[in-house]
Every structure is written in C-alpha cells, then in structure tokens.
N, C-alpha and C positions, 0 to 999 in steps of 0.2 A: 317792393310791386319797383317795377319798370316807371321813370319818369318820362315818360314818351308821350309826344303827341303829333301827329299829323294833320294839315287843314290845306284844302284845295277852294279858291278861289276866285272865281269868272266874274267879272264885268266887262261890257262893252268895250273897255279902254284896256283891261290887264286880263292877264290866266296867269294864276302863281300858284303853285303846289309846295308846301314845306314839310318837311319832316323834322324834326327836331327830340334827341336825346340830353336831355341835363346832364346827364353824368356819364359823357363818351369820352371822347379822347381826344378832343380836335380834328377828328377826319371829316371831308367836307368832298360830296359831289354835289359840283355845282354847272348848271346852265343856264347862264345868265348872260344877256347881249349885252349890257353895258361893262367893258372892261373893268375900270377904277371899282366901280361899284362892287363887282366879284373879286377884288383883291380885299377890299373893305368886310365884306362876307366873310372871307376865308381865314381872315386876320380876326374878325369879332369869335369865329369859333373857336381857332389854336389857339387865343388868350383865357378864353372862355371854357375851356375843355367842354365845349357842347359839340357833338355829332352831330353835320347839321346837310341834310338834301333841301337842293334847291333846281327848282325847274320854273323857268319865266320867260314869259314876253308880253309885251307892251305896244301900245300908239307910238313907238317912238319916233315916227314919220310928224308929230305934234310936238311934243320933248320929251324929255326924259322923268319928269314930276309925277307924274301920275306911275309910273311903276316904281319907281323910288318909294313915293312916300306907300302904295300899296305894300310893299316887301314888308315896309316896316311894321302895315296894320297887320299882314296873316306872322312876321315873325312875333307879333306880341300876343297874337290868338293863340298859340302854338306855345309858347311861355304859360300863359295864364293856365288852358288846358292839362300841362304836364304838372304842373303844381298843384291842381287839384284844390283843396281846403289851404292849403300852405300850412300843412301841418307840418313841426319838425324842423321847419327852417330856421336860420340865422337872424332872417329878414332883411339885416341889414348890412352893406358893403361899400367899402370905399377905396380911392387908390389914386395914387397920385404917381405919373407917368412920363419921366423923359423921352423925350424924342430929339436926340441931338438940341439945338435950339430950342427947341420945344417943350413947353411944361405944362400938361393938360390935369385935372382934378377930376375926377368921378365918384358922386357919392348916391346910391340907390337905397329903396325901402319898397321893399315889397308888402305894400300898405295895403292892397287893394282900392286906393285912392290914384289917379292918375294926374300928373303934373310932372311939369318939364321946364327946365331953365336951362339956357341955352346961350352961355355967353362965349362963342367961339372967335369972334373978331375975324370970320373970312372975308375977303377982299367980294366976294360975287364975281371975281373973272371966272371962267372956267378954265380946268385942267386941259391941257392940249397934249395929246402925245401922236409922232409919229413914227409908226415902227416901218421898216423897211420894206417899201414892196407894199403896200398899202395905205390908202388914205386916212387922213389926220383925222383921229377920233378924241372925244372932247368928255369931260366932264362938267354937269352945273353943278357948281357948289354950294348953289341956296338950295338944292333940296338936299341937302345934311341934313339940314332943322328938320326941314319935312317928314324923313324917314324917323324920325328921334319923336317927333310927335305923335305920327301915327304908330309907333312902339307902345309909347306909353300909354297912349288911350286905349290898346284895346289890352295891353298886361294889367293894366291895373296897378301902374309903379309911379312911383316917383322917383325921377331923376334930376340930380344936378351934373349940368355939363358946362368946366371952366378950363376957356385957353388964359393960362396966368402968362404965360410969354410965348412967342415963338417970330416965325416970319413966313418959313413956306405955308401955303394952303395944304400942299401935299402933308406934310407932317404932322398940323393940327389937328387936319381931320383923320388921318392914320393913329395916332396918338387918344381923338378922341373913342373911336371904336374899339382899341387896346384897352383904352382905362375902364370903358365903358362895361367893358367883357369882366374885364376882371374885380369890377365891385360889383357885378351880378353872379358870377360863381362864387363871389364870398356868401353875398346876399341870400342866394336860391340852394345854396351847401345844408345839408344836414346837420343840427346840432345833437351830437351824443348824450347831449345833455338835458335835453330837452325834445328829441324824438317822438315823443308822443302828445304834443302840447303846439297849441297853436300859441306865437309869440305875441300876443296882444289882449289885455288886461279885459278886453269885449267879448274875448273867446272867440270870435271872429273876424277874419279879413277879407271883404269882398266890398 
C-alpha cells in the first residue's frame, strides 16, 4: 500500500498544503516564500527519499515564526497519517552527519510519543543573503527549534537533535535537517522481517 498523505491547514496566520510520499525518490515541488527554509525542506526530502510537495503562505509581515512552525506541524501530521498504525516499520533510526566543520547527531523513535531534545548551539543571529539585484533576505535561525517542535508534536515522534561541534549556523542547520531526514528514513522504513507486526510489546504505537 502507498504510504502517502496530503493535508491542507489554514489559519488566520498561515495557509499550508503538503503532500508526502514516504517511499519516494526525494523529489520536491516547493512554493515556499522563505528561501533558506525552502532549501532545508528540499534537503530534507532528498536525504530522506521522501517525495514532498509544499505550497505555503504566511504573515511574514509579522515575522517568520508562524509559517515555519506551522510547516513543521503540517509535515508532522502528514507523517502520522502516512504511517497509519506503523505496522512493519523499523521504528528507530539514527544518523551521525558531518558537514565540513560541523558534526550532527540525530536519533528518532516513531513511538507515538512526542518529545524533542534540541541542542544545536545556534547563535540566534539571522542568516542574511543579498542576491544580485534583490533586496537582502534573512532567515530567523531561532525558528528552527520551533519547526522541529511542531513536527514531533504532530507526528508523535521522539527526536533527539544534537550539534556535536560546528562554527557556521548555516552548516549546523543544514546538517540537522540532513541527519533528521536520514534517521527518519531509517525509522519509517519497512523491516522485511517484521512487516506484518507493530514494533512494540504493547501491540500499539499511538
């Protein structure tokens, strides 16, 4: 059976549509107004081999927090829906991901219990880029934790994200998304030895 989901969520602050295929090839179709975050979502899909379509609008005249956090929530809802009762999954996954001077560790448990440990050591200073002929664009780095908190809360996943070392906030954030994607790809993958079983002594992961 296809492990897919699509969800549209509209509030007074954001309007987000996401379509997810857990067993894809890492293909993306993104219409996302925050350039750096679009890059992270594309990276997440590519390293997780998740096919991902996202169309999103938000009240960026306020700040980026609402849109980034709500994107995490809707993506988490898609994971929960696509996984259904989680029958046959490996459940756990981990990744140690190096990116130049940065080293990140991610560990995921698709347990039905929402918990986030986020030790990234980010500076809190926005990342700023100035493309030729365009006004300066920036990304609020403090929203990264909000994204992952929204994701785990909606997905029912325990996720530990730790930057073990690093200098560049760009590298830290990008390595976090890559490591998280690879740990979730492993955890959500089907275990051929237990494809008809729910991986819990309780007989339920909810």
